[in-house]
C-alpha positions in Angstrom: 11.9 32.9 16.8 12.5 29.6 15.0 15.9 28.8 13.5 14.4 29.2 10.0 12.2 32.2 10.5 13.2 35.1 8.2 15.7 32.9 6.5 16.2 33.6 2.8 15.6 30.7 0.4 19.0 31.0 -1.2 20.6 30.7 2.3 18.5 27.7 3.0 19.4 26.1 -0.3 23.1 26.6 0.4 22.8 25.2 3.9 20.8 22.1 2.6 23.6 21.5 0.1 26.3 21.7 2.8 24.2 19.5 5.2 23.7 16.8 2.5 27.5 16.7 2.0 28.2 16.7 5.7 25.7 14.0 6.6 26.8 11.8 3.7 30.4 12.1 4.9 29.5 11.2 8.5 27.2 8.4 7.3 30.1 6.9 5.5 32.4 7.2 8.5 29.8 5.7 10.9 28.2 2.9 8.8 31.0 1.9 6.4 34.3 2.8 8.2 33.2 2.5 11.9 35.2 5.6 12.6 32.8 8.5 13.3 34.3 12.0 13.8 31.3 13.4 15.7 29.1 12.3 18.6 25.6 10.9 18.1 24.1 14.1 19.4 26.2 16.1 16.9 24.9 13.9 14.1 21.3 14.1 15.3 21.6 17.9 15.3 22.8 17.9 11.6 19.9 15.6 10.6 17.4 17.7 12.6 18.6 20.9 11.1 18.2 19.4 7.7 14.7 18.3 8.6 13.8 21.7 9.9 15.0 23.4 6.7 13.1 20.9 4.5 9.9 21.5 6.5 10.3 25.3 6.1 11.3 25.1 2.5 9.8 21.9 1.0 10.4 23.1 -2.5 14.2 23.0 -1.8 14.3 19.3 -0.9 17.3 17.9 -2.7 17.5 14.7 -4.7 20.3 13.6 -2.3 18.4 14.6 0.8 19.6 12.7 3.9 16.0 12.3 4.8 15.6 9.8 2.0 18.6 7.7 2.9 19.1 4.9 5.4 22.6 4.1 6.6 25.2 4.1 3.9 25.9 2.0 0.9 28.1 -0.9 1.6 31.7 0.1 0.9 34.4 -2.0 -0.5 34.6 -4.9 1.9 35.9 -8.4 2.1 32.4 -9.4 3.4 29.8 -10.5 0.8 26.9 -8.2 0.1 23.4 -9.4 1.1 20.1 -7.9 -0.2 17.4 -7.5 2.4 14.1 -9.0 1.5 12.4 -6.3 3.6 14.2 -3.0 3.7 15.8 -2.1 7.0 14.5 1.4 7.8 15.7 4.2 9.9 13.6 6.2 12.5 12.4 9.7 12.7 13.6 11.6 15.8 12.0 13.8 18.4 13.6 15.9 21.1 10.7 17.2 23.2 7.5 16.1 25.0 5.5 18.2 22.5 6.9 16.3 19.5 6.0 13.0 21.2 2.5 14.4 21.7 2.3 15.5 18.1 3.5 12.0 16.9 0.6 10.4 18.7 -1.8 13.1 17.3 -0.4 12.5 13.8 -1.1 8.8 14.1 -4.6 9.5 15.2 -5.2 11.9 12.3 -3.8 9.5 9.7 -5.9 6.6 11.0 -8.9 8.9 11.5 -9.4 7.6 15.0 -12.3 8.7 17.2 -11.2 10.5 20.5 -12.3 7.6 22.7 -10.2 5.0 20.9 -7.0 4.3 22.8 -3.6 4.4 21.1 -1.2 2.0 22.8 2.5 2.3 22.1 5.4 0.2 23.1 8.4 2.0 24.6 12.0 0.7 24.9 15.5 1.9 25.3 17.4 2.7 22.1 20.7 0.9 22.2 23.7 2.6 20.6 24.9 -0.4 18.6 25.2 -1.9 15.1 21.9 -2.9 13.4 21.8 -6.6 12.4 19.1 -8.9 10.8 19.0 -12.6 11.7 17.2 -14.8 9.2 15.8 -18.1 10.7 14.3 -20.7 8.4 12.3 -23.4 10.3 13.9 -22.2 13.4 17.5 -22.4 12.2 19.8 -19.4 11.7 20.8 -19.3 8.0 22.0 -15.8 7.5 23.0 -12.7 9.4 23.5 -9.3 7.8 24.3 -5.7 8.8 21.9 -2.9 7.8 24.2 -1.3 5.2 22.1 1.2 3.2 18.9 -0.5 4.2 18.6 -2.4 0.9 21.9 -4.3 0.9 24.0 -5.2 3.9 27.1 -7.3 4.7 27.0 -11.0 5.4 28.2 -11.6 8.9 26.7 -15.1 9.5 30.0 -16.7 10.5 30.7 -13.8 12.9 27.4 -13.9 14.8 28.0 -17.6 15.5 30.3 -16.4 18.2 27.8 -14.1 19.9 26.3 -16.0 22.8 23.0 -14.0 22.8 22.2 -15.2 19.3 21.0 -18.8 19.2 21.7 -21.0 16.2 18.3 -22.6 16.7 15.1 -21.0 18.1 13.4 -22.7 21.0 9.9 -24.2 20.3 7.9 -23.8 17.1 9.0 -21.1 14.8 7.6 -19.9 11.4 9.1 -21.2 8.1 10.8 -17.8 7.7 11.4 -15.2 10.4 14.0 -12.4 10.4 14.8 -11.1 13.9 16.2 -7.6 13.9 18.1 -5.9 16.7 21.4 -4.3 17.8 24.8 -5.9 18.2 26.5 -4.0 21.0 29.3 -4.2 23.6 28.6 -3.7 27.3 30.4 -0.8 29.0 32.4 -3.1 31.3 33.5 -5.3 28.4 34.4 -2.2 26.3 36.7 -0.9 29.1 38.3 -4.4 29.5 38.9 -4.6 25.7 40.5 -1.2 25.5 42.8 -2.1 28.5 43.9 -5.1 26.5 44.4 -3.0 23.4 46.5 -0.4 25.3 48.6 -3.1 26.9 49.4 -4.6 23.5 50.1 -1.1 22.1 47.2 -1.3 19.7 44.8 1.4 18.7 42.0 2.1 21.2 38.4 2.1 20.3 36.6 5.5 20.6 33.4 4.1 22.2 31.5 0.8 22.6 29.5 1.3 19.4 32.7 1.6 17.3 34.2 -1.4 19.1 31.0 -3.5 18.4 30.9 -2.5 14.7 34.6 -3.1 14.2 34.4 -6.5 15.9 31.4 -7.7 14.0 32.5 -6.6 10.5 35.6 -8.8 10.5 36.6 -11.0 7.6 38.2 -13.4 10.1 35.4 -14.6 12.3 38.1 -15.7 14.8 38.7 -12.0 15.6 35.0 -11.6 16.3 35.1 -14.7 18.6 37.6 -12.9 20.9 35.4 -9.8 21.3 32.6 -9.8 23.9 29.6 -8.9 21.7 26.0 -9.0 22.8 22.6 -8.7 21.0 19.2 -7.3 21.9 16.2 -7.8 19.5 13.8 -4.8 18.8 11.8 -6.0 15.8 11.6 -8.2 12.8 11.7 -8.1 9.0 10.6 -10.8 6.5 8.2 -13.3 8.1 6.1 -16.2 6.6 3.8 -15.7 9.6 3.8 -13.2 12.4 3.2 -14.7 15.9 1.0 -12.0 17.3 -1.3 -9.1 16.6 0.7 -6.5 18.5 4.3 -5.4 18.7 4.5 -6.3 22.3 3.1 -9.8 21.8 5.6 -10.6 19.0 8.5 -9.3 21.0 7.4 -11.6 23.9 7.4 -14.5 21.5 10.9 -13.6 20.3 12.1 -13.6 23.9 10.4 -17.0 24.3 12.4 -18.4 21.4 15.5 -17.5 23.3 16.6 -14.2 21.8 17.1 -11.4 24.3 14.8 -8.3 24.2 15.1 -5.2 26.3 14.0 -5.6 29.9 12.8 -2.0 29.7 10.2 -2.7 27.0 6.7 -1.7 28.1 3.3 -0.8 26.8 2.1 2.8 27.2 -1.6 3.7 26.9 -1.1 7.5 26.9 1.3 10.3 26.0 1.8 10.9 29.7 2.9 7.2 30.2 5.2 7.5 27.2 6.9 10.6 28.6 7.1 9.1 32.1 8.9 6.0 30.7 11.3 8.2 28.8 12.2 10.0 32.1 12.5 6.7 33.9 14.9 5.3 31.3 16.8 8.6 31.3 17.3 8.4 35.1 18.5 4.8 34.8 20.8 5.6 31.8 24.0 5.9 33.8 23.5 2.6 35.5 22.6 0.6 32.4 25.2 -2.0 31.3 25.1 -0.7 27.8 25.0 2.7 26.0 21.7 4.1 24.9 20.8 7.4 23.2 17.1 7.6 23.6 13.8 5.7 23.7 11.9 4.2 20.8 8.1 4.3 20.6 6.1 2.1 18.2 2.4 1.8 17.6 1.4 -1.5 19.2 -1.3 -2.8 16.9 0.2 -4.4 13.8 -2.8 -3.8 11.6 -2.4 0.0 12.4 1.3 -0.3 11.6 0.4 -1.7 8.2 -2.0 1.1 7.4 0.4 3.8 8.6 3.1 2.5 6.3 6.3 4.4 5.6 7.7 7.6 4.4 11.0 7.9 2.5 13.3 6.2 5.0 11.2 5.7 8.2 8.0 4.1 9.4 5.1 6.4 10.2 4.4 4.2 13.2 7.6 4.6 15.1 9.6 7.4 16.6 12.9 7.8 18.4 12.9 10.3 21.3 16.5 11.3 21.7 18.3 12.5 24.9 19.3 16.2 24.8 22.8 17.3 23.8 25.1 19.4 25.9 25.8 23.1 26.2 29.2 24.8 26.7 30.6 28.3 27.2 33.3 29.9 25.0 34.5 33.2 23.7 33.9 34.8 20.3 37.4 35.7 19.1 36.4 37.1 15.7 33.5 37.6 13.2 34.0 36.8 9.6 31.5 37.7 6.9 31.1 35.1 4.1 29.5 35.9 0.7 27.2 33.2 -0.8 26.4 32.5 -4.4 23.3 34.8 -4.2 25.3 37.6 -2.6 24.0 37.0 0.9 26.4 38.2 3.6 26.5 35.6 6.4 28.4 36.4 9.6 30.3 33.5 11.2 31.7 33.7 14.7 35.2 32.3 15.2 35.3 30.7 18.6 37.8 29.7 21.1 37.7 25.9 20.6 35.3 24.2 22.9 34.2 20.6 23.3 30.4 20.2 23.0 28.7 16.8 22.9 32.0 15.0 22.1 33.1 17.3 19.3 35.3 20.4 19.2 33.5 23.5 17.9 35.5 26.4 16.4 32.8 28.3 14.4 29.2 29.2 14.7 26.9 30.9 12.2 25.4 34.2 13.4 22.9 34.1 10.6 22.4 37.7 9.7 22.6 41.3 10.9 19.4 41.2 12.9 20.5 38.1 14.8 23.8 39.8 15.8 21.7 42.7 17.1 19.3 40.4 18.9 22.1 38.6 20.7 24.2 41.7 21.1 27.3 39.7 20.3 30.6 41.4 19.8 34.2 40.2 19.5 35.3 39.2 23.0 31.9 38.3 24.3 31.5 35.0 26.3 28.6 33.0 24.9 26.7 29.8 25.7 26.8 27.4 22.7 24.4 24.6 22.1 24.6 21.8 19.6 21.2 20.1 19.9 18.2 19.3 17.7 17.2 22.9 17.0 20.2 24.4 15.2 23.8 23.4 14.6 25.6 25.1 16.3 23.6 27.9 18.0 24.4 30.8 20.3 21.7 30.6 23.0 23.0 33.3 25.3 25.4 36.1 25.6 26.9 36.2 29.1 28.7 39.5 28.7 26.0 41.5 26.9 26.1 44.2 29.6 29.9 44.7 29.5 30.9 48.1 28.0 32.2 47.4 24.5 31.7 48.9 21.1 28.8 47.1 19.2 29.7 45.1 16.1 29.3 47.1 12.9 27.9 45.0 10.1 29.6 45.8 6.8 27.7 48.0 4.3 30.1 46.9 1.5 30.9 43.4 0.2 34.2 42.1 1.7 34.9 40.3 -1.6 34.3 43.0 -4.3 33.6 46.2 -2.3 30.3 46.7 -4.0 27.5 48.2 -1.8 25.7 45.7 0.4 22.1 46.3 1.2 18.9 44.6 2.5 15.9 44.7 0.2 12.7 46.0 1.6 11.0 43.4 3.8 14.2 41.2 4.0 16.5 40.7 6.9 19.4 39.5 4.7 22.1 41.9 3.5 23.3 41.1 0.0 26.1 42.3 -2.2 24.9 44.2 -5.2 27.8 43.3 -7.3 26.2 40.2 -9.0 28.5 38.4 -11.3 31.2 41.0 -10.9 31.6 39.6 -7.4 34.2 36.7 -7.4 32.4 35.0 -4.4 29.1 34.9 -6.3 30.6 33.7 -9.5 32.6 30.9 -8.0 29.8 29.9 -5.6 27.3 29.8 -8.6 29.7 27.6 -10.5 30.2 25.3 -7.5 26.4 25.0 -7.2 26.1 24.3 -10.9 28.4 21.3 -10.7 27.2 20.1 -7.3 25.7 16.8 -6.6 22.1 18.0 -6.7 22.7 19.8 -9.9 24.9 18.5 -12.8 27.1 16.5 -10.5 30.3 16.7 -12.5 32.9 14.6 -10.9 36.4 16.2 -10.8 35.2 19.8 -10.7 35.6 20.4 -7.0 35.9 23.7 -5.1 39.7 23.8 -5.6 39.6 23.2 -9.3 36.8 25.7 -9.9 38.8 28.3 -7.9 41.9 27.5 -9.9 40.3 27.7 -13.3 38.3 30.8 -12.3 41.5 32.5 -11.3 43.0 31.7 -14.7 40.0 33.3 -16.4 38.9 29.9 -17.9 35.6 29.7 -16.1 33.3 32.7 -16.1 29.9 31.0 -16.6 28.5 27.5 -16.7 28.9 27.3 -20.5 32.6 27.7 -20.1 32.7 24.3 -18.3 31.8 22.7 -21.6 34.6 24.6 -23.4 37.4 23.4 -21.2 38.3 20.7 -23.7 39.8 23.5 -25.8 42.3 24.1 -22.9 43.4 20.5 -22.5 47.0 21.2 -23.3 47.1 24.1 -20.8 45.5 22.1 -18.1 48.0 19.2 -18.5 50.8 21.6 -18.1 49.6 22.7 -14.6 50.8 21.2 -11.3 48.8 18.2 -10.2 47.3 17.5 -13.6 48.3 14.6 -15.7 47.0 13.2 -18.9 44.7 10.7 -17.2 43.3 13.1 -14.7 42.6 15.7 -17.4 41.0 13.1 -19.6 38.8 11.9 -16.7 37.6 15.4 -16.0 36.8 16.1 -19.7 35.0 12.8 -20.0 32.9 13.6 -16.9 32.0 17.0 -18.5 31.2 15.4 -21.9 28.9 12.9 -20.1 26.8 15.9 -19.0 26.1 17.3 -22.5 22.7 15.8 -22.4 21.8 16.6 -18.8 18.6 16.1 -16.8 16.6 19.3 -17.5 15.5 19.6 -13.9 19.0 19.3 -12.5 20.2 21.9 -15.1 17.4 24.3 -14.1 18.3 23.9 -10.4 21.9 24.3 -11.1 21.4 27.8 -12.6 20.7 29.0 -9.1 17.5 31.0 -9.8 16.3 32.4 -6.5 13.5 30.3 -4.9 13.8 27.5 -7.5 15.1 24.6 -5.5 15.6 21.0 -6.6 11.9 20.0 -6.0 10.5 23.1 -7.6 12.7 22.5 -10.6 11.4 19.0 -11.0 7.8 20.2 -10.6 8.3 22.8 -13.3 9.9 20.4 -15.7 7.2 17.8 -15.1 4.7 20.4 -16.4 6.7 21.9 -19.3 9.1 19.0 -20.2 11.5 21.4 -22.0 13.5 24.4 -20.9 12.5 26.6 -23.9 8.8 25.9 -23.1 9.4 27.0 -19.5 11.2 30.2 -20.6 8.3 31.1 -22.9 5.8 31.0 -20.1 8.1 32.6 -17.5 8.8 35.5 -19.9 5.1 35.9 -20.7 4.3 36.0 -17.0 6.7 39.0 -16.6 5.3 41.1 -19.4 3.1 43.5 -17.5 3.9 47.2 -18.0 3.9 48.0 -14.3 6.8 45.5 -13.8 8.8 47.1 -16.6 8.4 44.1 -18.9 7.5 43.8 -22.5 6.4 41.0 -24.8 8.4 37.8 -24.5 11.4 37.4 -26.7 11.3 34.8 -29.4 13.1 31.6 -28.2 13.7 29.0 -30.9 10.4 29.8 -32.5 8.4 29.0 -29.4 7.6 32.3 -27.8 4.5 34.2 -28.6 3.1 37.7 -27.9 0.5 37.9 -25.2 -2.5 37.9 -27.7 -0.9 34.9 -29.5 -0.7 33.0 -26.2 -4.4 33.5 -25.7 -5.3 32.2 -29.1 -2.8 29.3 -29.3 -3.4 25.6 -28.7 0.0 25.3 -26.9 -0.2 22.6 -24.2 1.7 25.0 -22.0 -1.2 27.3 -21.5 -4.7 25.9 -20.8 -7.4 27.5 -22.9 -10.4 25.3 -22.1 -12.3 28.1 -20.4 -12.1 30.8 -23.2 -15.0 29.8 -25.4 -17.7 31.9 -23.7 -18.2 34.5 -21.0 -16.1 37.6 -20.2 -13.2 38.8 -22.4 -10.4 36.3 -22.4 -7.5 36.9 -20.0 -4.3 38.4 -21.2 -1.3 36.3 -22.2 0.5 37.4 -19.0 -2.5 36.3 -16.8 -2.7 32.9 -18.6 1.1 32.4 -18.1 1.0 33.3 -14.5 -2.1 31.0 -14.0 -0.3 28.2 -15.7 2.7 28.5 -13.4 0.6 29.0 -10.3 -1.4 25.8 -11.1 1.8 23.8 -10.4 1.9 22.4 -6.9 4.5 24.1 -4.8 4.8 27.1 -7.1 3.6 30.4 -5.7 3.8 34.0 -6.6 7.4 34.4 -5.3 8.6 31.6 -7.6 6.7 33.0 -10.6 8.2 36.5 -10.0 11.7 35.0 -9.5 11.4 33.1 -12.9 10.1 36.2 -14.6 12.9 38.4 -13.1 15.5 35.9 -14.2 14.5 35.8 -17.8 13.9 39.6 -17.9 17.6 40.2 -17.0 19.6 40.4 -20.3 22.7 39.0 -18.7 20.8 36.0 -17.4 19.3 35.4 -20.9 22.8 35.6 -22.3 24.1 33.0 -19.8 21.0 30.8 -20.5 21.4 30.9 -24.3 25.2 30.4 -24.1 24.7 27.3 -21.9 22.0 25.8 -24.2 24.4 26.2 -27.1 26.7 23.8 -25.4 24.2 21.3 -23.9 21.0 19.5 -25.1 18.7 18.4 -22.3 16.3 15.7 -23.5 12.6 16.1 -22.8 11.8 15.7 -19.2 9.7 12.5 -18.9 8.8 11.2 -15.5 8.5 7.4 -15.0 5.6 6.3 -12.9 4.7 3.1 -11.1 2.6 0.6 -13.0 -1.0 1.1 -11.7 -4.3 2.2 -13.0 -3.8 5.7 -11.8 0.0 6.2 -12.4 0.6 9.6 -13.9 -2.9 10.8 -13.2 -4.2 13.5 -10.9 -6.6 12.3 -8.2 -8.8 14.4 -5.9 -10.4 13.0 -2.7 -13.6 14.7 -1.5 -16.3 14.1 1.1 -16.0 11.9 4.1 -13.8 8.8 3.8 -15.1 5.9 5.9 -12.1 3.5 6.0 -9.1 5.9 6.0 -8.2 9.5 6.6 -7.5 12.0 3.8 -3.8 11.8 4.6 -3.8 8.0 4.2 -5.7 8.2 0.9 -3.3 10.8 -0.5 -0.3 8.7 0.6 -1.9 5.7 -1.3 -2.3 7.8 -4.4 1.3 9.0 -4.4 2.5 5.4 -3.8 0.7 4.4 -7.0 2.4 7.0 -9.0 -0.5 9.5 -9.0 -0.6 13.1 -7.9 -3.0 13.9 -5.1 -4.5 17.4 -5.7 -6.6 19.4 -3.4 -9.0 21.0 -5.9 -10.8 19.9 -9.1 -9.8 21.4 -12.4 -9.6 20.4 -16.1 -6.3 18.6 -15.2 -8.1 16.3 -12.8 -8.3 12.7 -14.0 -10.2 11.0 -11.2 -12.4 12.1 -8.2 -12.9 9.7 -5.3 -16.0 10.9 -3.5 -17.4 9.9 -0.1 -20.5 10.9 1.7 -21.1 14.6 1.9 -19.1 15.5 -1.2 -20.2 19.0 -2.3 -18.8 21.5 -4.7 -15.9 19.4 -5.9 -18.3 16.6 -7.0 -20.4 19.2 -8.9 -17.2 20.5 -10.6 -16.2 17.0 -11.6 -19.6 16.4 -13.1 -19.6 19.7 -15.0 -16.1 18.9 -16.5 -17.0 15.2 -17.3 -14.3 13.8 -14.9 -14.7 10.2 -13.8 -16.0 9.8 -10.2 -15.7 6.7 -8.1 -16.5 5.8 -4.5 -14.1 4.7 -1.8 -14.7 1.0 -2.4 -13.7 1.3 -6.0 -10.6 3.2 -4.9 -9.8 0.3 -2.6 -10.0 -2.1 -5.6 -7.5 0.0 -7.5 -5.1 0.0 -4.5 -5.5 -3.8 -4.1 -5.0 -4.5 -7.8 -1.7 -2.6 -7.7 -0.5 -4.8 -4.9 
């Protein structure tokens, strides 16, 4: 059973929110403060869990997803900020042989390679250091910069002048511009010697070589850096007027010839078997290497293939980091607490006897749900094996005392917060409190979600403040947030609140009176409507009242207990009116001839289902939300306080920006995945089927029914060469 199988979407949304906050916190500590609280394996586990959840629930991907970020923004620093001409990317991670095999297969699919074509990869050890970019102009070092957030780093030119591995002038002929990228690190022996000096002087010890290297490089006084034994190994390049080679391996050899060190373990691998074998070779040599490593990096060797593969949000498609596995440890479950989420889900959490795993002390572990407790047979007092690796963070992988005689754990049948009955709906594994908004846990959690970063992002309304104001009866619903200005005098009179802090809070609230409609929709916490789904819905409907009209119409069938949609600001219509109207919300192009027209409910459901990423579960969740009188009251109360502007999506400037493109038939020069990636990069939407909403069809040899549909609907059809011209024109 996978770590996400059977997981409710509300639970996934909550966990994604927590992971985004955790990862952002650790990014800041690692990249900006050089003071990480957790090990690399621990951090990788958080990122992997986030990726697993996003893969299982793509419509819940958050605007602040860690998968879209590289490093961390440059914090306040005495060092000058430096923009990178070419963004410094991160790498996607793998943790198994199967994932490496799938990476190669994915490259083959994207490039549409025939089976007999060999895919050569480079493989090298992944040094645990600080990323640095060295810009050489006509062979002379003119600037060095840290990665920062990938777009902007810190200028460390004066500091790297004291690193012996980094030449001020490249040997031989060099391009007019060439940025060499690699890792600044500290050797294990040098680190031990440095900490001995620190200890003798009574100074603070460094936690590990990576911290020591980062802290030494990011010094305002380059004289401090000069006293630290830093090293450098190159692993790639950025901006370049010319690239001296046609493969990754050839360019790295040239970099070495210029006098810049590269890894002695860099090799070419012509098969998955060779890639896996080199990973094992490096893993076996890991303890004896002079520097710390945390994995192996694979890169597609051919540079023309790298260019075609391109990038995803924060990483190249042509590279992958295979990480070494994390550790396991044994400990005891000393208690089981049940937490109530904002949707009422009861989540059991095991309280552990503290144990060190992968360099971090673990005190709690999620037990997920009632079924998982039964599967593991865990009880208070059991000795368990805990893992913090790429699959789940943290995870109970074994119960060592399952057979010992002890009473089984009884999962509660009433909510621990409000004592309402707790039940599992048919077909669901999760047990939920039936108390709804009478449950304090759900009320406060929903309010926390509403002001969270992915939703309205109201600064100053943290968990503590929400709990305080809720306890005072000042916050019962989202609309109450926008009425807090009436309580200014009462807030100022409370401990910890001064005039300035209250004014700052009220100003932050007032700034959200015209919120982004998609964020507002996501913030309401409608089941199955995550951040991405909310954006997709608003792209289609542009206004919240228009969405409500269709959602209510989609819920109007008698068998579901509904009725005709309520009138909302003059926009709602009865089912027959929907069929006869010319509203842009409901497509009517197919109603002129043929069988009797569909009902208003059918039209509304079809309109919602036509949105990419919206399925029957989302349609029913929206209908159920607007069918509940209390929800409608909360909705209307909120919209009496805020006025979201029309949701307009900005697109890139290109001939197809904002249009829907369908690819059909056999593409000769690229795979279907590559073509869709190109369309999305140009601001278009790549759809899988032809409809009246399709703007352009790109047809290759063998195009069949889709081409006929396009002709029947009068949709423009072009060939692959014409599409290539559009891509080229957009740059």
